[in-house]
C-alpha positions as CSV (number, residue, x, y, z in Angstrom):
1,M,91.8,-89.9,-28.7
2,N,89.4,-92.9,-28.3
3,H,87.0,-94.4,-30.6
4,I,84.3,-92.4,-28.8
5,A,86.0,-89.2,-29.4
6,R,86.8,-90.3,-33.0
7,A,83.2,-90.9,-33.9
8,A,82.2,-87.7,-32.4
9,L,85.3,-85.4,-34.1
10,L,84.1,-87.0,-37.5
11,V,80.7,-85.9,-37.6
12,I,81.7,-82.3,-36.1
13,T,84.4,-82.0,-38.9
14,L,81.7,-82.7,-41.8
15,G,79.3,-80.3,-40.4
16,V,82.0,-77.6,-39.8
17,L,83.1,-78.0,-43.8
18,S,79.7,-77.8,-45.0
19,V,79.4,-74.4,-43.6
20,P,80.2,-71.6,-46.2
21,T,83.2,-69.7,-45.2
22,S,82.0,-66.6,-46.5
23,A,79.0,-66.5,-44.1
24,P,79.2,-63.9,-41.2
25,A,79.1,-65.7,-38.0
26,E,76.4,-63.4,-36.4
27,K,74.2,-64.9,-39.4
28,L,74.1,-68.4,-37.8
29,D,70.7,-69.0,-36.9
30,I,70.2,-71.2,-33.8
31,S,66.9,-73.0,-33.4
32,V,65.7,-74.6,-30.0
33,D,62.9,-77.1,-29.9
34,A,61.8,-78.9,-26.6
35,S,59.1,-81.1,-25.8
36,I,58.3,-83.6,-22.6
37,D,56.2,-86.6,-23.4
38,A,54.0,-88.4,-20.9
39,L,53.6,-92.1,-21.8
40,S,52.1,-95.0,-20.4
41,G,55.3,-97.0,-21.2
42,Y,58.9,-96.7,-22.7
43,V,58.9,-98.5,-26.0
44,W,62.3,-98.6,-27.9
45,R,63.3,-101.1,-30.5
46,G,60.2,-103.7,-29.4
47,F,61.5,-103.3,-25.9
48,V,58.4,-102.4,-23.5
49,L,59.5,-101.0,-19.9
50,G,56.8,-100.2,-17.3
51,A,54.1,-101.3,-19.3
52,D,51.4,-102.3,-16.3
53,P,50.6,-99.2,-17.6
54,A,53.0,-97.1,-16.2
55,L,53.7,-93.1,-16.3
56,V,57.2,-92.2,-18.0
57,L,58.2,-88.8,-18.6
58,Q,60.8,-88.1,-21.6
59,P,62.0,-84.5,-21.8
60,S,63.9,-83.6,-25.0
61,L,65.9,-80.6,-25.8
62,T,67.5,-80.0,-29.5
63,F,69.6,-77.3,-30.7
64,G,69.9,-76.6,-34.6
65,F,72.9,-74.5,-36.0
66,G,71.1,-72.9,-39.3
67,E,72.4,-74.2,-42.4
68,S,75.3,-75.9,-41.3
69,G,73.2,-79.3,-41.1
70,L,74.2,-79.8,-37.1
71,S,72.1,-80.4,-34.4
72,L,72.6,-81.1,-30.7
73,N,69.9,-83.2,-28.5
74,V,69.8,-84.3,-25.1
75,W,66.6,-86.4,-24.0
76,G,65.7,-88.0,-20.9
77,S,63.4,-90.8,-19.8
78,F,62.5,-91.5,-16.4
79,F,59.8,-92.9,-14.4
80,G,57.2,-91.3,-12.2
81,M,56.1,-94.1,-10.3
82,D,57.6,-97.1,-8.2
83,R,60.8,-94.9,-7.4
84,G,62.4,-95.8,-4.2
85,T,60.4,-99.0,-3.5
86,P,61.0,-102.7,-3.8
87,K,59.6,-102.4,-7.3
88,S,61.7,-99.3,-7.9
89,L,62.2,-98.3,-11.6
90,D,65.6,-96.1,-10.9
91,E,67.3,-98.4,-13.2
92,A,65.4,-97.7,-16.4
93,D,66.5,-93.7,-15.9
94,E,68.3,-92.8,-19.2
95,L,70.1,-89.6,-20.4
96,D,70.9,-89.2,-24.1
97,F,73.4,-87.1,-26.0
98,T,73.1,-87.1,-29.5
99,I,74.9,-85.0,-32.3
100,D,73.4,-85.2,-35.8
101,Y,74.6,-84.0,-39.4
102,T,72.0,-84.0,-42.2
103,R,72.6,-83.0,-45.5
104,A,70.4,-82.3,-48.5
105,V,71.6,-85.1,-51.6
106,N,68.8,-83.4,-53.9
107,E,65.5,-81.6,-53.4
108,S,64.0,-84.7,-52.1
109,V,66.7,-86.7,-50.2
110,S,68.7,-86.2,-47.3
111,I,71.5,-88.4,-45.8
112,S,72.2,-87.9,-41.7
113,L,75.1,-89.0,-39.8
114,G,75.2,-89.2,-35.9
115,F,76.9,-90.4,-32.5
116,I,74.8,-91.1,-29.6
117,E,76.0,-91.5,-26.3
118,Y,73.5,-93.2,-24.1
119,A,73.9,-92.8,-20.1
120,F,72.1,-94.8,-17.1
121,P,73.0,-93.0,-13.8
122,S,71.6,-95.9,-11.8
123,L,73.2,-99.1,-13.2
124,A,76.0,-100.7,-12.1
125,A,79.6,-100.1,-13.0
126,G,80.3,-101.2,-16.3
127,T,76.9,-100.6,-18.0
128,K,76.6,-96.9,-16.9
129,H,76.9,-95.9,-20.6
130,S,77.0,-97.3,-24.3
131,E,77.7,-95.5,-27.7
132,E,76.2,-96.1,-30.7
133,V,76.8,-94.2,-34.3
134,Y,73.9,-94.1,-36.9
135,G,73.4,-93.4,-40.9
136,A,70.1,-92.4,-42.2
137,L,68.5,-92.0,-45.7
138,A,65.4,-89.6,-45.7
139,A,63.2,-89.0,-48.5
140,G,60.2,-86.6,-49.0
141,G,57.2,-87.0,-50.7
142,P,53.4,-88.0,-49.1
143,L,55.0,-91.0,-47.2
144,A,58.2,-89.6,-46.0
145,P,60.1,-92.8,-46.4
146,S,63.3,-93.5,-44.2
147,L,65.7,-96.2,-43.8
148,T,68.4,-95.9,-40.8
149,A,71.3,-98.4,-39.7
150,Y,72.4,-97.8,-35.9
151,Y,75.8,-100.0,-34.9
152,D,76.2,-99.7,-30.9
153,F,79.8,-100.6,-30.0
154,G,79.6,-100.0,-26.4
155,V,77.7,-102.4,-24.3
156,A,75.8,-104.1,-27.0
157,D,78.0,-104.6,-30.1
158,A,75.0,-104.9,-32.1
159,M,73.3,-103.2,-35.1
160,Y,69.5,-102.4,-35.4
161,L,68.4,-101.4,-39.1
162,T,64.8,-99.9,-39.3
163,A,62.6,-98.7,-42.3
164,G,59.7,-96.8,-42.1
165,V,57.0,-93.9,-43.2
166,A,55.9,-91.1,-41.6
167,P,52.9,-89.3,-43.6
168,E,51.3,-86.0,-42.1
169,F,47.8,-85.0,-42.8
170,P,46.2,-81.3,-42.1
171,L,43.1,-81.6,-40.4
172,N,41.8,-77.8,-40.7
173,E,42.0,-75.1,-43.4
174,D,45.2,-73.5,-42.2
175,G,47.4,-76.8,-42.0
176,S,47.8,-75.9,-38.0
177,V,45.8,-79.3,-36.7
178,T,47.9,-82.3,-38.2
179,L,47.6,-86.0,-37.9
180,S,50.9,-87.8,-38.1
181,L,51.1,-91.3,-38.8
182,S,54.2,-93.6,-38.5
183,G,55.1,-97.2,-39.3
184,S,58.3,-98.9,-38.8
185,V,59.8,-102.3,-39.2
186,G,63.4,-103.2,-37.5
187,A,65.6,-106.1,-37.4
188,F,68.6,-107.0,-35.2
189,L,71.9,-107.7,-37.1
190,S,74.9,-109.6,-35.4
191,N,73.0,-109.0,-32.0
192,G,75.6,-110.8,-30.1
193,G,74.7,-114.6,-29.3
194,A,71.2,-113.9,-30.8
195,G,72.5,-113.6,-34.3
196,N,70.4,-111.7,-37.1
197,H,66.6,-111.8,-36.3
198,F,63.5,-109.6,-36.8
199,G,63.1,-107.0,-34.4
200,N,59.6,-105.5,-34.2
201,V,56.9,-103.6,-36.1
202,T,55.6,-100.2,-34.6
203,V,52.8,-98.2,-35.6
204,S,51.6,-94.8,-34.1
205,A,49.5,-91.9,-34.5
206,G,49.3,-88.3,-33.1
207,V,47.0,-85.2,-33.7
208,G,49.1,-82.1,-33.1
209,I,47.1,-79.3,-31.7
210,P,48.5,-75.6,-31.3
211,A,47.8,-73.8,-28.0
212,G,49.6,-70.7,-28.0
213,A,53.6,-71.1,-28.3
214,F,53.0,-74.6,-27.6
215,T,51.8,-77.8,-29.6
216,I,49.6,-80.7,-27.7
217,T,50.0,-83.7,-29.4
218,P,47.5,-86.9,-27.9
219,L,49.1,-90.1,-29.2
220,A,49.0,-93.8,-29.2
221,G,50.9,-96.7,-30.4
222,F,50.9,-100.6,-31.0
223,T,54.4,-102.7,-31.0
224,Y,54.8,-106.4,-31.9
225,A,58.0,-108.2,-31.2
226,D,60.4,-111.0,-31.7
227,D,60.2,-113.4,-28.7
228,K,63.8,-112.4,-28.2
229,V,63.2,-108.6,-27.8
230,N,59.8,-109.1,-25.8
231,I,58.5,-111.9,-24.5
232,D,55.0,-110.5,-24.3
233,N,54.9,-109.7,-28.2
234,T,52.4,-107.1,-28.3
235,A,52.0,-103.8,-26.4
236,F,49.8,-100.8,-26.6
237,W,50.7,-97.4,-25.2
238,G,49.5,-93.9,-25.6
239,G,49.9,-90.3,-23.6
240,V,50.5,-86.9,-24.7
241,S,53.4,-85.0,-26.1
242,F,54.0,-81.3,-24.7
243,G,56.0,-79.2,-27.7
244,W,57.6,-75.8,-28.1
245,S,60.1,-74.2,-30.9
246,K,61.9,-71.2,-31.5
């Protein structure tokens, strides 16, 4: 069994052990969450792709498995412009697969473990995929703080640490319209030849508006990054997210 399989098996095993053996199988509640974001740029840990502005589409599909704490996510990103031309953005295409196990420590704190398989269909052999594991602590309360450590043991062989907050505020009486804010600061640890260094600060805001079975969220954000991450240092981005859940 290779190291990728071991990491995935560890998360799966922890989730299976958390399911009460006395619970009938038919009571397993499977939730489904889907969304698609249309953004002016792909911003990831301070890296900015296609900012001119661009048009990047990022669909996501998540399955949650009741009280087991397990969830599976498939996430994609591709640019809707400059495809098949000398300025082709095909190499930025990405498809990620994530398995996550989240367990409550107490009423206000939870811990998460996960594994991510990154796939890049248009890149050259040897860089078509990378693997990452992560661990996170999250707390409730008005600010909803979190701390997450990622370790890429595939292509990058690097660790990324990020801390953030994500408060939400109702904007109407029934709470159906919400203002979501987020802020995070990240740092790279043992990042290859670059060593340890500051990564980025990112802030964003979005307003979730219900529309029948869907939620439409206009959003905007700003990222400031270290020169080693993004030579342009700063980037503004925005767009709209369409979400659905069952």
